[in-house]
C-alpha beads as a LAMMPS data file, in Angstrom:
LAMMPS data file: protein, C-alpha beads

419 atoms
418 bonds

1 atom types
1 bond types

-500.0 500.0 xlo xhi
-500.0 500.0 ylo yhi
-500.0 500.0 zlo zhi

Masses

1 110.0

Atoms # bond

1 1 1 27.689 -80.834 -45.043
2 1 1 28.658 -77.401 -43.749
3 1 1 28.375 -74.540 -46.206
4 1 1 31.914 -73.514 -47.135
5 1 1 30.774 -69.902 -47.756
6 1 1 29.344 -69.446 -44.237
7 1 1 31.716 -67.767 -41.719
8 1 1 32.286 -69.556 -38.445
9 1 1 30.573 -68.003 -35.427
10 1 1 32.289 -67.420 -32.102
11 1 1 30.901 -69.434 -29.214
12 1 1 28.538 -67.457 -26.866
13 1 1 29.839 -66.679 -23.410
14 1 1 27.336 -66.603 -20.557
15 1 1 27.577 -63.366 -18.461
16 1 1 29.332 -63.775 -15.197
17 1 1 29.009 -61.591 -12.081
18 1 1 32.173 -61.163 -10.192
19 1 1 32.268 -61.247 -6.408
20 1 1 33.050 -57.506 -6.380
21 1 1 30.169 -56.718 -8.656
22 1 1 27.832 -58.794 -6.564
23 1 1 28.879 -56.912 -3.427
24 1 1 28.328 -53.521 -5.103
25 1 1 24.847 -54.621 -6.262
26 1 1 23.895 -55.802 -2.779
27 1 1 25.208 -52.572 -1.224
28 1 1 23.201 -50.443 -3.718
29 1 1 19.979 -52.338 -3.017
30 1 1 20.594 -51.977 0.704
31 1 1 21.119 -48.249 0.394
32 1 1 17.980 -47.876 -1.689
33 1 1 15.956 -49.784 0.923
34 1 1 17.412 -47.668 3.682
35 1 1 16.520 -44.417 1.901
36 1 1 13.034 -45.643 1.170
37 1 1 12.548 -46.589 4.796
38 1 1 13.900 -43.226 5.897
39 1 1 11.519 -41.349 3.535
40 1 1 8.561 -43.433 4.677
41 1 1 9.413 -42.893 8.294
42 1 1 9.778 -39.134 7.862
43 1 1 6.512 -39.010 5.884
44 1 1 4.711 -40.936 8.585
45 1 1 6.302 -38.698 11.168
46 1 1 5.151 -35.554 9.346
47 1 1 1.677 -36.983 9.074
48 1 1 1.718 -37.914 12.741
49 1 1 2.854 -34.410 13.596
50 1 1 0.147 -32.786 11.563
51 1 1 -2.469 -35.086 13.057
52 1 1 -1.259 -34.127 16.511
53 1 1 -1.430 -30.444 15.649
54 1 1 -4.988 -30.869 14.361
55 1 1 -5.884 -32.589 17.623
56 1 1 -4.394 -29.717 19.637
57 1 1 -6.334 -27.162 17.601
58 1 1 -9.588 -29.057 17.834
59 1 1 -9.216 -29.296 21.641
60 1 1 -10.659 -26.067 23.046
61 1 1 -9.058 -26.908 26.336
62 1 1 -5.540 -26.482 24.896
63 1 1 -3.840 -23.254 25.700
64 1 1 -3.935 -20.328 23.228
65 1 1 -0.197 -20.498 22.609
66 1 1 -0.390 -24.203 21.767
67 1 1 -3.341 -23.719 19.450
68 1 1 -1.608 -20.842 17.623
69 1 1 1.476 -23.005 17.184
70 1 1 -0.731 -25.802 15.824
71 1 1 -2.237 -23.358 13.260
72 1 1 1.221 -22.274 12.094
73 1 1 2.226 -25.897 11.651
74 1 1 -0.504 -26.636 9.164
75 1 1 1.182 -24.772 6.316
76 1 1 2.952 -28.024 5.319
77 1 1 -0.272 -30.013 4.924
78 1 1 -0.854 -31.487 1.454
79 1 1 -3.461 -33.684 -0.204
80 1 1 -6.096 -35.189 2.118
81 1 1 -4.471 -33.649 5.160
82 1 1 -4.734 -30.212 3.552
83 1 1 -8.505 -30.742 3.094
84 1 1 -8.816 -31.888 6.707
85 1 1 -6.863 -28.873 7.850
86 1 1 -9.026 -26.446 5.907
87 1 1 -12.235 -27.919 7.416
88 1 1 -10.728 -27.581 10.896
89 1 1 -9.504 -24.056 10.279
90 1 1 -12.921 -23.007 8.929
91 1 1 -14.549 -24.219 12.161
92 1 1 -11.852 -22.375 14.151
93 1 1 -13.092 -19.115 12.679
94 1 1 -15.902 -19.353 15.295
95 1 1 -13.419 -19.509 18.220
96 1 1 -14.132 -16.989 20.991
97 1 1 -10.457 -15.781 20.927
98 1 1 -10.056 -13.086 18.227
99 1 1 -6.322 -13.760 17.908
100 1 1 -6.998 -17.409 17.125
101 1 1 -9.717 -16.430 14.591
102 1 1 -7.302 -14.048 12.897
103 1 1 -4.543 -16.659 12.774
104 1 1 -6.937 -19.254 11.389
105 1 1 -8.114 -16.866 8.640
106 1 1 -4.471 -16.106 7.701
107 1 1 -3.658 -19.809 7.435
108 1 1 -6.720 -20.508 5.305
109 1 1 -5.414 -17.943 2.849
110 1 1 -1.904 -19.499 2.776
111 1 1 -2.965 -23.132 2.694
112 1 1 -5.878 -22.603 0.406
113 1 1 -3.805 -20.695 -2.150
114 1 1 -1.333 -23.536 -2.202
115 1 1 -4.121 -26.080 -2.742
116 1 1 -5.527 -24.017 -5.640
117 1 1 -2.080 -23.594 -7.158
118 1 1 -1.444 -27.359 -6.955
119 1 1 -4.845 -28.610 -8.119
120 1 1 -6.208 -25.816 -10.302
121 1 1 -10.077 -25.606 -10.714
122 1 1 -10.638 -28.668 -8.551
123 1 1 -8.569 -27.001 -5.842
124 1 1 -10.956 -24.017 -5.923
125 1 1 -13.890 -26.381 -5.238
126 1 1 -11.952 -27.931 -2.369
127 1 1 -11.218 -24.543 -0.797
128 1 1 -14.695 -23.052 -1.347
129 1 1 -16.240 -24.147 1.976
130 1 1 -13.366 -22.518 3.892
131 1 1 -13.575 -19.436 1.683
132 1 1 -17.304 -19.047 2.428
133 1 1 -16.479 -19.305 6.102
134 1 1 -14.006 -16.462 5.598
135 1 1 -16.709 -14.436 3.899
136 1 1 -18.900 -14.794 6.952
137 1 1 -16.059 -13.304 9.053
138 1 1 -15.723 -10.137 7.042
139 1 1 -18.030 -8.566 9.602
140 1 1 -16.181 -10.095 12.534
141 1 1 -16.614 -7.936 15.712
142 1 1 -12.829 -7.854 16.044
143 1 1 -11.259 -5.621 13.364
144 1 1 -8.019 -7.632 13.230
145 1 1 -9.869 -10.870 12.514
146 1 1 -12.023 -9.151 9.962
147 1 1 -8.991 -7.629 8.173
148 1 1 -7.282 -11.038 8.114
149 1 1 -10.356 -12.630 6.601
150 1 1 -10.434 -9.979 3.857
151 1 1 -6.710 -10.409 3.122
152 1 1 -7.183 -14.184 2.939
153 1 1 -10.125 -13.895 0.532
154 1 1 -8.125 -11.642 -1.794
155 1 1 -5.183 -14.064 -1.695
156 1 1 -7.454 -16.990 -2.609
157 1 1 -9.019 -15.019 -5.424
158 1 1 -5.582 -14.248 -6.878
159 1 1 -4.380 -17.852 -6.680
160 1 1 -6.234 -19.547 -9.553
161 1 1 -6.004 -18.713 -13.214
162 1 1 -9.824 -18.689 -13.469
163 1 1 -10.513 -16.733 -10.297
164 1 1 -10.865 -17.879 -6.729
165 1 1 -13.348 -20.107 -4.862
166 1 1 -15.701 -17.187 -4.230
167 1 1 -17.027 -14.948 -6.987
168 1 1 -15.668 -11.373 -6.767
169 1 1 -19.230 -10.074 -6.697
170 1 1 -19.966 -12.035 -3.551
171 1 1 -16.859 -10.655 -1.833
172 1 1 -17.457 -7.089 -3.003
173 1 1 -21.034 -7.103 -1.678
174 1 1 -19.944 -7.882 1.846
175 1 1 -17.108 -5.354 1.699
176 1 1 -19.422 -2.597 0.525
177 1 1 -21.812 -3.347 3.381
178 1 1 -18.935 -3.157 5.864
179 1 1 -17.810 0.276 4.590
180 1 1 -21.296 1.715 4.413
181 1 1 -22.519 0.629 7.861
182 1 1 -19.476 0.345 10.121
183 1 1 -18.783 3.712 11.781
184 1 1 -17.040 2.448 14.910
185 1 1 -14.340 4.545 16.502
186 1 1 -12.448 1.398 17.575
187 1 1 -8.997 1.472 15.870
188 1 1 -9.280 -2.224 15.073
189 1 1 -12.517 -1.635 13.172
190 1 1 -10.721 1.073 11.207
191 1 1 -8.131 -1.565 10.234
192 1 1 -10.955 -3.699 8.839
193 1 1 -12.357 -0.774 6.859
194 1 1 -8.917 -0.059 5.412
195 1 1 -8.566 -3.657 4.325
196 1 1 -12.066 -3.577 2.749
197 1 1 -11.309 -0.382 0.857
198 1 1 -8.045 -1.751 -0.517
199 1 1 -9.804 -4.917 -1.649
200 1 1 -12.671 -3.038 -3.285
201 1 1 -10.258 -0.856 -5.232
202 1 1 -8.973 -4.125 -6.812
203 1 1 -12.361 -5.827 -7.246
204 1 1 -14.182 -2.711 -8.451
205 1 1 -11.773 -0.158 -9.945
206 1 1 -13.189 3.321 -9.347
207 1 1 -14.753 4.807 -12.445
208 1 1 -16.771 7.897 -13.234
209 1 1 -18.340 9.547 -10.258
210 1 1 -17.191 6.999 -7.763
211 1 1 -19.191 4.399 -5.846
212 1 1 -21.269 5.211 -2.720
213 1 1 -18.892 3.305 -0.415
214 1 1 -16.054 5.664 -1.437
215 1 1 -18.133 8.764 -0.640
216 1 1 -19.061 7.197 2.662
217 1 1 -15.405 6.482 3.440
218 1 1 -14.478 10.080 2.801
219 1 1 -16.540 10.944 5.913
220 1 1 -15.185 8.094 8.020
221 1 1 -14.553 8.948 11.694
222 1 1 -11.030 7.535 11.529
223 1 1 -8.414 9.826 9.870
224 1 1 -6.424 6.877 8.410
225 1 1 -9.585 5.730 6.542
226 1 1 -10.335 9.288 5.313
227 1 1 -6.775 9.602 4.056
228 1 1 -6.962 6.278 2.195
229 1 1 -10.292 7.293 0.678
230 1 1 -8.796 10.547 -0.617
231 1 1 -5.914 8.664 -2.246
232 1 1 -8.332 6.205 -3.783
233 1 1 -10.696 8.974 -5.036
234 1 1 -7.937 10.987 -6.673
235 1 1 -5.972 8.105 -8.201
236 1 1 -5.809 7.848 -12.046
237 1 1 -8.853 6.232 -13.536
238 1 1 -8.424 2.983 -15.510
239 1 1 -10.774 4.198 -18.258
240 1 1 -12.847 7.102 -19.413
241 1 1 -12.035 10.484 -20.944
242 1 1 -8.787 11.873 -19.534
243 1 1 -10.454 15.206 -18.697
244 1 1 -13.089 13.653 -16.379
245 1 1 -13.243 15.082 -12.881
246 1 1 -12.439 12.543 -10.182
247 1 1 -15.961 12.948 -8.693
248 1 1 -18.769 15.346 -9.695
249 1 1 -19.034 16.774 -6.159
250 1 1 -15.288 17.042 -5.712
251 1 1 -15.343 20.560 -4.136
252 1 1 -17.599 19.482 -1.204
253 1 1 -15.443 16.651 0.060
254 1 1 -12.137 18.061 -1.118
255 1 1 -12.699 21.291 0.790
256 1 1 -13.581 19.273 3.900
257 1 1 -10.377 17.258 3.453
258 1 1 -8.249 20.344 3.027
259 1 1 -9.656 21.743 6.263
260 1 1 -9.601 18.426 8.121
261 1 1 -8.524 18.619 11.717
262 1 1 -5.906 15.891 11.097
263 1 1 -2.724 17.053 9.326
264 1 1 -2.217 13.706 7.636
265 1 1 -5.632 14.050 5.900
266 1 1 -4.783 17.571 4.742
267 1 1 -1.436 16.387 3.465
268 1 1 -3.041 13.556 1.468
269 1 1 -5.521 15.909 -0.120
270 1 1 -2.906 18.499 -1.050
271 1 1 -0.471 15.932 -2.348
272 1 1 -3.004 14.057 -4.459
273 1 1 -4.327 17.313 -5.943
274 1 1 -0.827 18.572 -6.722
275 1 1 0.013 15.406 -8.600
276 1 1 -2.517 16.417 -11.271
277 1 1 -0.476 19.360 -12.341
278 1 1 0.821 18.784 -15.874
279 1 1 -1.129 15.563 -16.398
280 1 1 -3.941 14.987 -18.881
281 1 1 -6.430 14.419 -16.078
282 1 1 -5.763 17.858 -14.538
283 1 1 -8.603 20.344 -14.610
284 1 1 -9.534 23.134 -12.245
285 1 1 -12.472 24.783 -14.005
286 1 1 -15.974 25.963 -13.182
287 1 1 -17.090 22.338 -13.509
288 1 1 -15.517 21.950 -10.044
289 1 1 -17.913 24.544 -8.697
290 1 1 -15.955 27.535 -7.404
291 1 1 -12.327 27.155 -8.426
292 1 1 -11.308 30.123 -6.253
293 1 1 -12.696 28.316 -3.261
294 1 1 -10.721 25.184 -4.082
295 1 1 -7.516 27.126 -4.685
296 1 1 -7.889 29.063 -1.430
297 1 1 -8.400 25.781 0.426
298 1 1 -5.277 24.410 -1.177
299 1 1 -3.311 27.363 0.093
300 1 1 -4.726 26.858 3.576
301 1 1 -3.776 23.205 3.345
302 1 1 -0.248 24.256 2.417
303 1 1 0.122 25.388 6.025
304 1 1 0.240 21.694 6.969
305 1 1 2.951 20.975 4.419
306 1 1 6.543 21.237 5.515
307 1 1 7.991 19.762 2.330
308 1 1 9.381 22.242 -0.135
309 1 1 8.461 20.188 -3.193
310 1 1 4.898 19.860 -2.001
311 1 1 4.459 23.603 -1.411
312 1 1 5.907 24.284 -4.864
313 1 1 3.393 22.015 -6.500
314 1 1 0.487 23.421 -4.478
315 1 1 1.200 26.885 -5.784
316 1 1 1.348 25.603 -9.366
317 1 1 -1.974 23.925 -8.855
318 1 1 -3.677 26.970 -7.357
319 1 1 -2.106 29.260 -9.922
320 1 1 -4.263 27.663 -12.614
321 1 1 -7.422 29.271 -11.231
322 1 1 -8.744 32.358 -13.040
323 1 1 -6.548 35.339 -12.421
324 1 1 -3.428 33.249 -12.160
325 1 1 -0.779 33.637 -9.493
326 1 1 -1.385 37.394 -8.980
327 1 1 -4.805 36.594 -7.525
328 1 1 -3.410 35.042 -4.403
329 1 1 0.298 36.021 -4.309
330 1 1 -0.508 38.597 -1.570
331 1 1 -1.840 35.807 0.668
332 1 1 1.422 33.844 0.445
333 1 1 3.524 37.020 0.932
334 1 1 1.531 37.985 4.029
335 1 1 1.999 34.485 5.421
336 1 1 5.762 34.618 4.853
337 1 1 5.962 38.076 6.496
338 1 1 4.070 36.759 9.521
339 1 1 6.538 33.898 9.951
340 1 1 9.718 35.976 9.502
341 1 1 10.064 36.505 13.245
342 1 1 9.634 32.786 13.943
343 1 1 11.947 29.813 13.442
344 1 1 13.748 30.004 10.112
345 1 1 13.173 26.266 9.637
346 1 1 9.515 27.095 9.150
347 1 1 10.319 29.190 6.053
348 1 1 10.916 26.220 3.725
349 1 1 7.356 25.909 2.389
350 1 1 7.020 29.703 2.083
351 1 1 10.245 30.025 0.138
352 1 1 9.203 27.277 -2.268
353 1 1 5.821 28.937 -2.741
354 1 1 7.428 32.281 -3.500
355 1 1 9.787 30.583 -5.913
356 1 1 6.865 29.009 -7.688
357 1 1 5.063 32.370 -7.903
358 1 1 7.924 33.893 -9.839
359 1 1 7.435 37.533 -10.837
360 1 1 4.098 37.704 -9.062
361 1 1 6.076 37.633 -5.751
362 1 1 8.129 40.833 -6.448
363 1 1 6.670 42.551 -3.330
364 1 1 8.382 39.856 -1.244
365 1 1 11.940 40.765 -2.422
366 1 1 12.598 43.208 0.462
367 1 1 11.381 40.542 2.883
368 1 1 13.971 38.122 1.466
369 1 1 16.754 40.605 2.195
370 1 1 15.338 41.068 5.705
371 1 1 15.213 37.282 6.102
372 1 1 18.936 37.159 5.168
373 1 1 19.689 39.539 7.999
374 1 1 17.705 37.427 10.429
375 1 1 19.467 34.302 9.211
376 1 1 22.788 35.660 10.444
377 1 1 21.630 34.995 14.032
378 1 1 20.751 31.336 13.415
379 1 1 22.405 29.056 15.919
380 1 1 23.688 26.383 13.512
381 1 1 26.331 27.438 10.926
382 1 1 24.894 25.007 8.360
383 1 1 21.453 26.646 8.659
384 1 1 22.898 30.154 8.168
385 1 1 24.771 29.116 5.039
386 1 1 21.794 27.158 3.620
387 1 1 19.389 30.047 4.200
388 1 1 21.647 32.564 2.422
389 1 1 21.958 30.272 -0.569
390 1 1 18.235 29.499 -0.632
391 1 1 17.167 33.081 -0.286
392 1 1 19.356 34.055 -3.251
393 1 1 17.902 31.240 -5.363
394 1 1 14.314 32.343 -4.620
395 1 1 15.091 36.025 -5.369
396 1 1 16.616 35.098 -8.739
397 1 1 13.498 33.115 -9.576
398 1 1 11.342 36.132 -8.819
399 1 1 13.531 38.795 -10.586
400 1 1 17.116 37.936 -11.474
401 1 1 17.925 41.566 -12.304
402 1 1 16.583 43.136 -9.117
403 1 1 18.731 45.013 -6.626
404 1 1 17.604 42.635 -3.853
405 1 1 18.850 39.618 -5.853
406 1 1 22.253 41.299 -6.317
407 1 1 22.449 42.034 -2.574
408 1 1 21.612 38.418 -1.632
409 1 1 24.121 36.963 -4.063
410 1 1 26.816 39.351 -2.864
411 1 1 26.184 38.196 0.691
412 1 1 26.392 34.567 -0.387
413 1 1 29.645 35.283 -2.203
414 1 1 31.066 36.921 0.898
415 1 1 30.242 33.803 2.923
416 1 1 31.913 31.564 0.341
417 1 1 35.023 33.758 0.346
418 1 1 35.134 33.718 4.136
419 1 1 34.676 37.420 4.592

Bonds

1 1 1 2
2 1 2 3
3 1 3 4
4 1 4 5
5 1 5 6
6 1 6 7
7 1 7 8
8 1 8 9
9 1 9 10
10 1 10 11
11 1 11 12
12 1 12 13
13 1 13 14
14 1 14 15
15 1 15 16
16 1 16 17
17 1 17 18
18 1 18 19
19 1 19 20
20 1 20 21
21 1 21 22
22 1 22 23
23 1 23 24
24 1 24 25
25 1 25 26
26 1 26 27
27 1 27 28
28 1 28 29
29 1 29 30
30 1 30 31
31 1 31 32
32 1 32 33
33 1 33 34
34 1 34 35
35 1 35 36
36 1 36 37
37 1 37 38
38 1 38 39
39 1 39 40
40 1 40 41
41 1 41 42
42 1 42 43
43 1 43 44
44 1 44 45
45 1 45 46
46 1 46 47
47 1 47 48
48 1 48 49
49 1 49 50
50 1 50 51
51 1 51 52
52 1 52 53
53 1 53 54
54 1 54 55
55 1 55 56
56 1 56 57
57 1 57 58
58 1 58 59
59 1 59 60
60 1 60 61
61 1 61 62
62 1 62 63
63 1 63 64
64 1 64 65
65 1 65 66
66 1 66 67
67 1 67 68
68 1 68 69
69 1 69 70
70 1 70 71
71 1 71 72
72 1 72 73
73 1 73 74
74 1 74 75
75 1 75 76
76 1 76 77
77 1 77 78
78 1 78 79
79 1 79 80
80 1 80 81
81 1 81 82
82 1 82 83
83 1 83 84
84 1 84 85
85 1 85 86
86 1 86 87
87 1 87 88
88 1 88 89
89 1 89 90
90 1 90 91
91 1 91 92
92 1 92 93
93 1 93 94
94 1 94 95
95 1 95 96
96 1 96 97
97 1 97 98
98 1 98 99
99 1 99 100
100 1 100 101
101 1 101 102
102 1 102 103
103 1 103 104
104 1 104 105
105 1 105 106
106 1 106 107
107 1 107 108
108 1 108 109
109 1 109 110
110 1 110 111
111 1 111 112
112 1 112 113
113 1 113 114
114 1 114 115
115 1 115 116
116 1 116 117
117 1 117 118
118 1 118 119
119 1 119 120
120 1 120 121
121 1 121 122
122 1 122 123
123 1 123 124
124 1 124 125
125 1 125 126
126 1 126 127
127 1 127 128
128 1 128 129
129 1 129 130
130 1 130 131
131 1 131 132
132 1 132 133
133 1 133 134
134 1 134 135
135 1 135 136
136 1 136 137
137 1 137 138
138 1 138 139
139 1 139 140
140 1 140 141
141 1 141 142
142 1 142 143
143 1 143 144
144 1 144 145
145 1 145 146
146 1 146 147
147 1 147 148
148 1 148 149
149 1 149 150
150 1 150 151
151 1 151 152
152 1 152 153
153 1 153 154
154 1 154 155
155 1 155 156
156 1 156 157
157 1 157 158
158 1 158 159
159 1 159 160
160 1 160 161
161 1 161 162
162 1 162 163
163 1 163 164
164 1 164 165
165 1 165 166
166 1 166 167
167 1 167 168
168 1 168 169
169 1 169 170
170 1 170 171
171 1 171 172
172 1 172 173
173 1 173 174
174 1 174 175
175 1 175 176
176 1 176 177
177 1 177 178
178 1 178 179
179 1 179 180
180 1 180 181
181 1 181 182
182 1 182 183
183 1 183 184
184 1 184 185
185 1 185 186
186 1 186 187
187 1 187 188
188 1 188 189
189 1 189 190
190 1 190 191
191 1 191 192
192 1 192 193
193 1 193 194
194 1 194 195
195 1 195 196
196 1 196 197
197 1 197 198
198 1 198 199
199 1 199 200
200 1 200 201
201 1 201 202
202 1 202 203
203 1 203 204
204 1 204 205
205 1 205 206
206 1 206 207
207 1 207 208
208 1 208 209
209 1 209 210
210 1 210 211
211 1 211 212
212 1 212 213
213 1 213 214
214 1 214 215
215 1 215 216
216 1 216 217
217 1 217 218
218 1 218 219
219 1 219 220
220 1 220 221
221 1 221 222
222 1 222 223
223 1 223 224
224 1 224 225
225 1 225 226
226 1 226 227
227 1 227 228
228 1 228 229
229 1 229 230
230 1 230 231
231 1 231 232
232 1 232 233
233 1 233 234
234 1 234 235
235 1 235 236
236 1 236 237
237 1 237 238
238 1 238 239
239 1 239 240
240 1 240 241
241 1 241 242
242 1 242 243
243 1 243 244
244 1 244 245
245 1 245 246
246 1 246 247
247 1 247 248
248 1 248 249
249 1 249 250
250 1 250 251
251 1 251 252
252 1 252 253
253 1 253 254
254 1 254 255
255 1 255 256
256 1 256 257
257 1 257 258
258 1 258 259
259 1 259 260
260 1 260 261
261 1 261 262
262 1 262 263
263 1 263 264
264 1 264 265
265 1 265 266
266 1 266 267
267 1 267 268
268 1 268 269
269 1 269 270
270 1 270 271
271 1 271 272
272 1 272 273
273 1 273 274
274 1 274 275
275 1 275 276
276 1 276 277
277 1 277 278
278 1 278 279
279 1 279 280
280 1 280 281
281 1 281 282
282 1 282 283
283 1 283 284
284 1 284 285
285 1 285 286
286 1 286 287
287 1 287 288
288 1 288 289
289 1 289 290
290 1 290 291
291 1 291 292
292 1 292 293
293 1 293 294
294 1 294 295
295 1 295 296
296 1 296 297
297 1 297 298
298 1 298 299
299 1 299 300
300 1 300 301
301 1 301 302
302 1 302 303
303 1 303 304
304 1 304 305
305 1 305 306
306 1 306 307
307 1 307 308
308 1 308 309
309 1 309 310
310 1 310 311
311 1 311 312
312 1 312 313
313 1 313 314
314 1 314 315
315 1 315 316
316 1 316 317
317 1 317 318
318 1 318 319
319 1 319 320
320 1 320 321
321 1 321 322
322 1 322 323
323 1 323 324
324 1 324 325
325 1 325 326
326 1 326 327
327 1 327 328
328 1 328 329
329 1 329 330
330 1 330 331
331 1 331 332
332 1 332 333
333 1 333 334
334 1 334 335
335 1 335 336
336 1 336 337
337 1 337 338
338 1 338 339
339 1 339 340
340 1 340 341
341 1 341 342
342 1 342 343
343 1 343 344
344 1 344 345
345 1 345 346
346 1 346 347
347 1 347 348
348 1 348 349
349 1 349 350
350 1 350 351
351 1 351 352
352 1 352 353
353 1 353 354
354 1 354 355
355 1 355 356
356 1 356 357
357 1 357 358
358 1 358 359
359 1 359 360
360 1 360 361
361 1 361 362
362 1 362 363
363 1 363 364
364 1 364 365
365 1 365 366
366 1 366 367
367 1 367 368
368 1 368 369
369 1 369 370
370 1 370 371
371 1 371 372
372 1 372 373
373 1 373 374
374 1 374 375
375 1 375 376
376 1 376 377
377 1 377 378
378 1 378 379
379 1 379 380
380 1 380 381
381 1 381 382
382 1 382 383
383 1 383 384
384 1 384 385
385 1 385 386
386 1 386 387
387 1 387 388
388 1 388 389
389 1 389 390
390 1 390 391
391 1 391 392
392 1 392 393
393 1 393 394
394 1 394 395
395 1 395 396
396 1 396 397
397 1 397 398
398 1 398 399
399 1 399 400
400 1 400 401
401 1 401 402
402 1 402 403
403 1 403 404
404 1 404 405
405 1 405 406
406 1 406 407
407 1 407 408
408 1 408 409
409 1 409 410
410 1 410 411
411 1 411 412
412 1 412 413
413 1 413 414
414 1 414 415
415 1 415 416
416 1 416 417
417 1 417 418
418 1 418 419
């Protein structure tokens, strides 16, 4: 007998698929299959394209333009194709064409860094054979190929969280050898030495007295390398007492730099020295040897500086020698007097130097008044007006209460009033 307390259950209905629903399902499956086929076809097409490019690169009979295009196309390689591409690129580093060698080195850096980023430590092991091939090209006879190999090695070493495929000590050893033995006058070789120096500054931050490769670079035959070496030698140190000198024998190479035949080298030396003023690392004491000699060289180097700010800072730097500004004010004043009959545009550095000297430049006040008279004959109206204003500013910095300052300001006021 049925239990009277049990509630009746509704009969179960089997699910039914309407014709419309069936059509939508079939259409969805068809679209999914089409997309899958499209993806597979594109993937196979990409693989076929990469395989073709590898074939073009491996064929030494292909033209240089075709092979360079094949190298550029390898940046999209992934997985096993990336490993194949790296092996082929590593062998291409032996190509007789330096442009192809340089392009191959560049692509190893790009593709290898992507492999390391994707695969982590195992990626570093995958890339290591190509990285060692790059290391062998640090001394490439062509400076451009050598520089690209160095850039690629540094890119690979920055890619992994645990370092790159080649230990920094291995890379640094080859870079030091390049800087210490390569003295070629070929501009492309200088490009390689610049790349090596930049890399070493990252791998081996300069400390204490500075490494031998840096001292060697300070005497490099190429001015661009000498300038870079000066900037590296005088940059702030990452550690050590703040009062340490940049290098123990600073006067010897600094004086050579300040008297260098190339203006860009003198500018670098003056600018880097002037940046010390007011910083904890600044010191111009007998520990530098003869501070007067250094200060005098700075003043000579100022002749290569057209920037007003730079001249101002140079004077502040040199003024810290024993005897202060009075000890060399006469030299600056004589230089300004000698240039009074020349182009007024050449007065900018002198005026900034006199302004920095302050009261020590009082003997120059009559010359400022004379310069104002000369400025009246300047061709451009803007130059005449600017000089009158600038001369008054410099005079007030020297002695605001002097008669010459009053004369210069009265002339400026007359110009402003249109008289």
